[in-house]
C-alpha positions as CSV (number, residue, x, y, z in Angstrom):
1,M,97.5,109.5,105.6
2,I,100.2,112.1,106.0
3,P,103.5,110.7,107.1
4,A,105.7,110.5,110.2
5,Q,103.2,108.7,112.4
6,K,104.0,109.0,116.1
7,A,107.7,109.3,115.9
8,K,108.3,110.6,119.4
9,K,111.5,112.3,118.5
10,Q,111.6,114.8,115.6
11,I,113.7,113.3,112.9
12,E,116.1,115.5,111.1
13,T,116.0,114.7,107.4
14,S,116.7,116.2,104.0
15,P,114.1,118.0,101.9
16,E,114.1,115.3,99.2
17,F,113.4,112.6,101.8
18,E,110.7,114.8,103.4
19,K,108.9,115.1,100.1
20,A,109.1,111.4,99.4
21,A,107.7,110.7,103.0
22,C,104.8,113.0,102.3
23,I,103.8,111.1,99.2
24,A,104.3,107.7,100.9
25,G,102.3,108.9,103.8
26,H,99.3,109.7,101.6
27,Y,99.3,106.1,100.4
28,G,99.2,104.7,103.9
29,F,102.9,104.2,104.6
30,I,104.1,105.3,108.0
31,A,107.6,106.2,109.3
32,L,109.3,102.9,110.4
33,P,109.8,102.9,114.2
34,A,113.4,103.2,115.4
35,V,115.1,100.0,114.4
36,E,118.7,99.0,113.7
37,V,120.6,96.0,112.5
38,E,121.7,93.8,115.4
39,K,124.4,91.1,115.6
40,A,121.7,88.4,115.4
41,D,120.5,89.9,112.1
42,I,124.1,89.8,110.7
43,T,124.5,86.2,111.8
44,A,121.1,85.2,110.3
45,A,122.1,86.7,106.9
46,K,124.9,84.2,106.8
47,K,122.4,81.4,106.4
48,F,122.0,82.6,102.8
49,D,124.4,82.0,100.0
50,E,127.2,84.4,100.9
51,S,128.9,84.1,97.5
52,K,125.9,85.9,96.0
53,L,125.4,88.4,98.8
54,A,129.0,89.5,99.5
55,A,129.3,93.3,99.3
56,L,126.0,93.4,97.3
57,H,124.3,96.8,97.2
58,P,121.1,97.8,95.4
59,W,123.1,99.8,92.8
60,T,126.1,97.6,92.4
61,D,127.2,96.7,88.9
62,N,126.3,93.1,89.8
63,K,123.1,92.2,87.9
64,E,121.7,90.4,90.9
65,R,121.1,93.7,92.7
66,F,118.2,93.9,95.1
67,S,116.2,96.5,96.9
68,G,118.3,96.8,100.1
69,Y,120.7,95.0,102.3
70,L,119.5,91.6,103.5
71,E,120.5,92.4,107.1
72,E,118.1,95.3,107.1
73,K,115.2,93.2,105.8
74,I,115.9,90.6,108.5
75,A,115.9,93.3,111.2
76,I,112.5,94.6,110.0
77,I,111.0,91.1,109.9
78,R,112.4,90.2,113.3
79,N,110.8,93.2,114.9
80,F,107.5,92.5,113.1
81,G,107.6,88.9,114.1
82,E,108.3,89.7,117.8
83,K,105.1,91.7,117.7
84,K,106.8,94.9,118.7
85,W,104.7,96.7,116.1
86,V,101.3,95.2,116.6
87,S,99.7,98.6,117.1
88,L,100.9,99.6,113.6
89,G,98.4,97.3,111.9
90,M,98.5,94.3,109.6
91,P,99.9,94.5,107.0
92,L,102.6,97.0,108.0
93,L,103.3,99.7,105.4
94,A,106.4,101.6,106.3
95,Y,109.1,103.8,104.9
96,Y,112.6,104.6,106.1
97,E,115.8,106.3,104.9
98,G,118.7,103.9,104.3
99,P,121.2,102.7,105.1
100,M,119.9,101.6,108.5
101,K,122.0,102.1,111.7
102,G,124.1,99.0,112.4
103,N,124.3,98.0,108.8
104,P,127.7,96.1,108.5
105,H,128.1,97.6,105.0
106,L,127.7,101.1,106.2
107,R,131.1,102.4,105.2
108,R,130.6,101.4,101.6
109,A,127.1,102.7,101.6
110,A,127.7,106.0,103.3
111,E,127.4,108.1,100.1
112,T,124.5,106.1,98.6
113,R,121.3,107.0,100.4
114,T,118.1,105.3,99.7
115,F,114.4,105.8,100.5
116,H,112.7,102.5,101.3
117,L,109.1,101.3,101.1
118,E,108.4,98.0,102.9
119,I,105.1,96.1,103.1
120,I,105.2,93.2,105.7
121,G,102.3,90.8,105.8
122,G,100.7,91.9,102.5
123,A,100.4,88.8,100.3
124,K,98.0,90.1,97.7
125,P,98.9,91.8,94.4
126,I,97.6,95.1,95.7
127,A,100.8,95.3,97.7
128,E,103.0,95.4,94.6
129,A,100.6,97.9,93.0
130,M,100.8,100.2,96.1
131,A,104.6,100.1,96.3
132,I,105.1,100.6,92.6
133,E,102.6,103.4,92.3
134,T,104.0,105.2,95.3
135,A,107.6,104.9,94.1
136,Y,106.6,105.9,90.6
137,I,104.9,109.1,91.9
138,I,107.8,109.9,94.1
139,L,110.2,109.7,91.2
140,K,107.8,111.5,88.8
141,D,107.4,114.3,91.3
142,R,111.2,114.7,91.6
143,Y,111.9,114.4,87.9
144,P,108.8,115.4,86.0
145,D,110.6,115.5,82.6
146,E,112.1,112.0,83.0
147,E,110.6,109.2,80.9
148,L,110.1,106.5,83.5
149,M,109.6,102.9,82.6
150,I,108.7,100.0,85.0
151,E,110.5,96.7,84.1
152,I,109.0,93.8,85.8
153,N,109.3,90.0,86.0
154,S,108.2,87.0,88.1
155,I,110.4,84.1,89.2
156,G,107.5,82.5,91.0
157,D,107.5,80.5,94.2
158,K,110.0,77.8,95.3
159,D,108.5,75.1,93.0
160,S,108.4,77.5,90.0
161,M,112.1,78.4,90.5
162,A,113.1,74.7,90.8
163,R,111.4,73.9,87.5
164,F,113.0,76.9,85.8
165,A,116.5,76.1,87.2
166,R,116.2,72.5,86.0
167,E,115.2,73.5,82.4
168,L,117.8,76.3,82.3
169,G,120.5,73.8,83.3
170,N,119.4,71.4,80.6
171,Y,119.5,74.2,78.0
172,V,123.0,75.3,78.9
173,R,124.4,71.7,78.9
174,K,122.9,71.1,75.4
175,E,123.7,74.5,73.8
176,I,126.8,75.7,75.5
177,G,128.9,74.9,72.5
178,K,127.5,78.0,70.8
179,L,129.1,80.3,73.3
180,P,132.5,81.8,73.1
181,A,135.2,79.9,75.0
182,S,135.7,82.9,77.3
183,L,132.2,82.5,78.7
184,K,131.7,78.8,78.9
185,Q,133.3,78.2,82.2
186,A,131.3,80.9,84.0
187,I,128.1,79.7,82.5
188,K,128.8,76.1,83.4
189,K,129.5,77.1,87.0
190,D,126.3,79.3,87.2
191,P,123.8,78.9,84.4
192,F,121.9,81.9,85.8
193,S,124.8,84.2,84.9
194,L,123.7,83.7,81.3
195,F,121.2,86.5,81.8
196,T,124.0,89.0,82.7
197,I,125.7,88.6,79.4
198,E,125.9,91.9,77.5
199,D,127.8,90.6,74.4
200,E,125.6,91.2,71.3
201,K,127.2,88.0,69.8
202,C,125.4,86.0,72.4
203,K,122.0,87.7,72.1
204,E,120.5,84.8,70.1
205,F,121.7,82.3,72.6
206,V,120.3,84.3,75.6
207,D,117.0,85.1,73.9
208,A,116.4,81.4,73.2
209,A,117.0,80.4,76.8
210,P,114.1,79.3,79.1
211,K,112.3,82.2,80.8
212,P,111.1,82.0,84.4
213,M,107.5,83.1,83.5
214,N,107.1,79.9,81.5
215,F,107.5,77.8,84.6
216,L,105.3,79.6,87.1
217,S,102.9,77.6,89.3
218,E,99.3,78.4,89.0
219,P,99.2,80.6,92.1
220,S,102.3,82.5,91.0
221,R,100.9,82.9,87.5
222,T,97.6,84.3,88.9
223,H,99.4,86.6,91.3
224,F,101.6,88.1,88.5
225,S,98.7,88.5,86.2
226,E,96.8,90.5,88.8
227,V,99.9,92.7,89.4
228,L,100.0,93.5,85.7
229,D,96.2,94.2,85.7
230,Y,96.8,96.8,88.4
231,L,99.6,98.5,86.5
232,E,97.3,98.7,83.4
233,S,94.4,100.1,85.4
234,L,96.8,102.7,86.8
235,K,98.0,103.4,83.3
236,L,101.6,103.0,84.4
237,P,104.2,102.3,81.6
238,Y,105.7,98.8,82.0
239,E,107.4,96.1,80.1
240,I,108.2,92.5,81.1
241,N,112.0,91.9,81.4
242,P,112.7,88.1,81.7
243,K,116.3,88.9,82.7
244,L,115.2,90.3,86.0
245,L,115.9,87.5,88.5
246,G,116.8,89.2,91.7
247,N,118.8,87.2,94.2
248,R,117.8,83.6,94.1
249,S,118.8,83.2,97.8
250,Y,115.6,84.8,98.9
251,C,113.7,86.7,96.2
252,T,110.3,85.3,95.3
253,D,107.6,86.1,92.7
254,T,107.6,89.7,91.6
255,I,110.8,91.6,90.8
256,F,110.8,95.1,89.3
257,E,112.8,98.2,88.5
258,I,111.9,101.7,87.6
259,R,114.3,103.2,85.1
260,G,114.9,106.6,83.7
261,K,116.5,107.2,80.3
262,K,120.0,106.3,81.7
263,D,119.7,105.1,85.3
264,V,117.9,102.6,87.4
265,L,116.0,104.8,89.9
266,A,114.2,102.2,92.0
267,I,114.5,98.5,92.6
268,G,112.0,96.2,94.3
269,E,111.0,92.6,94.9
270,R,109.1,90.1,97.1
271,Y,111.1,88.2,99.7
272,N,108.4,86.0,101.2
273,G,110.8,83.2,102.1
274,V,113.2,85.0,104.4
275,A,111.3,84.4,107.7
276,K,111.1,80.6,107.0
277,K,114.7,80.3,106.0
278,I,115.9,82.0,109.2
279,W,113.4,80.9,111.9
280,G,112.0,77.7,110.3
281,K,108.4,78.9,110.5
282,K,106.0,79.6,107.6
283,D,106.7,82.1,104.9
284,M,105.9,85.7,105.8
285,P,104.7,87.9,102.9
286,A,107.2,90.7,102.4
287,L,107.8,93.3,99.7
288,G,110.4,96.0,99.5
289,I,111.4,98.8,97.1
290,A,114.3,101.2,97.4
291,I,114.6,104.5,95.6
292,L,118.1,105.7,95.0
293,M,119.0,109.2,96.1
294,H,121.6,109.7,93.3
295,P,124.2,112.4,94.4
296,H,123.8,114.1,91.0
297,F,120.0,114.0,91.4
298,V,119.8,115.6,94.8
299,M,118.2,119.0,94.6
300,K,120.9,121.8,94.6
301,N,119.4,123.6,97.5
302,A,118.8,120.4,99.5
303,V,121.7,120.8,101.9
304,S,120.1,122.1,105.0
305,K,118.2,119.7,107.3
306,S,114.6,120.2,108.3
307,K,112.1,118.5,110.6
308,M,109.7,115.9,109.4
309,P,106.3,117.4,108.6
310,K,103.6,117.1,111.3
311,E,100.9,114.5,110.9
312,V,97.7,115.9,109.5
313,K,94.7,114.0,110.6
314,P,92.6,113.1,107.5
315,K,88.8,113.6,107.7
316,F,88.1,111.1,104.9
317,Y,88.4,107.3,104.9
318,F,88.3,105.5,101.5
319,I,86.5,102.2,101.5
320,Q,86.5,99.8,98.5
321,F,84.9,96.4,98.0
322,G,85.1,94.3,94.8
323,D,87.9,93.7,92.4
324,T,86.9,96.5,90.0
325,A,86.7,99.1,92.7
326,K,90.0,98.0,94.2
327,K,91.7,98.6,90.8
328,R,90.1,102.0,90.5
329,C,90.8,103.3,94.0
330,L,94.6,104.0,93.6
331,N,93.8,106.5,90.9
332,I,91.2,108.2,93.1
333,I,93.7,108.4,96.0
334,E,96.3,109.9,93.7
335,D,93.8,112.6,92.6
336,M,93.2,113.4,96.3
337,R,97.0,113.7,96.9
338,K,97.3,116.1,94.0
339,A,94.5,118.2,95.6
340,A,96.3,118.0,99.0
341,I,93.3,116.2,100.6
342,P,94.6,113.6,103.2
343,V,92.8,110.3,103.3
344,H,93.0,107.0,105.2
345,Q,92.5,103.7,103.5
346,S,92.8,99.9,104.0
347,L,93.4,98.7,100.5
348,S,94.7,95.4,101.7
349,K,91.4,94.7,103.3
350,D,88.5,93.2,101.3
351,K,85.6,93.0,103.8
352,L,83.4,96.1,104.0
353,S,82.6,95.5,107.7
354,I,86.3,95.6,108.7
355,Q,86.9,98.8,106.8
356,L,83.8,100.4,108.3
357,A,84.8,99.4,111.8
358,S,88.3,100.9,111.2
359,A,86.8,104.2,110.1
360,E,84.5,104.3,113.1
361,N,87.2,103.5,115.6
362,M,89.3,106.3,114.1
363,K,86.4,108.6,114.4
364,I,86.7,109.8,110.8
365,P,84.0,112.3,109.9
366,Y,83.4,111.1,106.3
367,I,83.8,107.9,104.4
368,I,84.1,107.5,100.6
369,M,82.8,104.2,99.4
370,M,83.2,102.5,96.0
371,G,81.8,99.1,95.2
372,Q,81.4,97.3,91.9
373,K,78.3,99.3,90.9
374,E,80.0,102.6,91.7
375,A,83.2,101.6,89.8
376,M,81.1,100.8,86.7
377,E,79.2,104.0,87.0
378,E,82.3,106.2,87.6
379,C,81.1,107.5,91.0
380,V,81.5,107.1,94.8
381,V,79.2,107.3,97.8
382,V,80.2,110.0,100.4
383,R,78.7,109.4,103.9
384,N,78.7,111.8,106.8
385,M,79.5,109.5,109.8
386,T,77.7,111.7,112.3
387,T,74.4,112.3,110.5
388,R,74.6,109.1,108.3
389,V,73.5,111.2,105.4
390,Q,75.1,110.0,102.2
391,E,75.1,111.1,98.6
392,T,76.4,109.8,95.3
393,V,79.2,111.9,93.7
394,E,80.6,111.5,90.2
395,L,84.3,111.0,90.1
396,H,85.1,114.1,88.1
397,M,83.3,116.2,90.8
398,L,84.8,114.4,93.8
399,V,87.6,116.7,94.6
400,P,85.6,119.9,94.6
401,H,82.8,118.2,96.6
402,L,85.3,117.1,99.3
403,R,86.8,120.6,99.5
404,R,83.4,121.9,100.4
405,L,82.9,119.6,103.3
406,K,83.7,120.9,106.8
């Protein structure tokens, strides 16, 4: 789906944001409706540990950096929870340019612009795969010669973190005598700060410390394993970094960064527990990733403002069913993006009937279907929704075949 869905007012934006929006739109992300941080959101943020959140920005030197300001995430979840965006679908896949209007940190963040991808209501590992794949492609498109690497970790759910925190505390109390005197007080006060130590003399001590992945609950372990399966199926370069912990006040499960040779270019994490912490209801699955628009990375000629591209209505709807097909589909959708062929999809949906109904309601001319059989045989079924005629097309011939369809 090509971006900027139904934004009534044309949004002035920079060319680099516009290009990122086009890529995000192809993967099903839509422009976030007009939203701003309100006083209630700022008050709600204070329910979290302020000592860990004070002046924290995604690209601060603080190692507990996260993918955006908490107040902005609360504003998005509030609007979603109030059902203001029911028509946008469930889960909500949206993008926006940060910082958001009303952000209390706006003065400090004025020169640090970010492009955000948010998935609200997506509990399955495909949500991480979609966000990471989209962010990776945006970055690769902007910096084709940059050697990108995804660093990823899981801190698990609340129970997982409680077990990890207990074991980490025990380790520090037992082994702290091995640390230099200058570090002992800080580590005693906050054992988690152990993972921010850069001193090579402490490397052995840090490496021997408990790792969060060793204390994951079975659901968290399964979730993380499936996220890694997606990254491997997409052939994305990644490595597990046990030092990525995010902010313990609200981060859950998957935490990740995308790095270049020198810089962190994108940061993301799940924050499933925010809704429950603030409103006392059940957890709401939520995932965010922010891409930094480094001043020295901004394109030299990207100073003039332009309008968001018009929405192009796709004539194809990609339908998948079965685990193998779901893991293959992101690669196919990327091939279609490279060929400038817009496509709708519902990768968060599993049932064939729901996806077919969605395609029919949208009056899409053609559907592309991949099940377990097709995934194994490296092909898809393309159906004309008017005539109901369908044919099997091998994957290597899919793009030329789609280009011939009227």
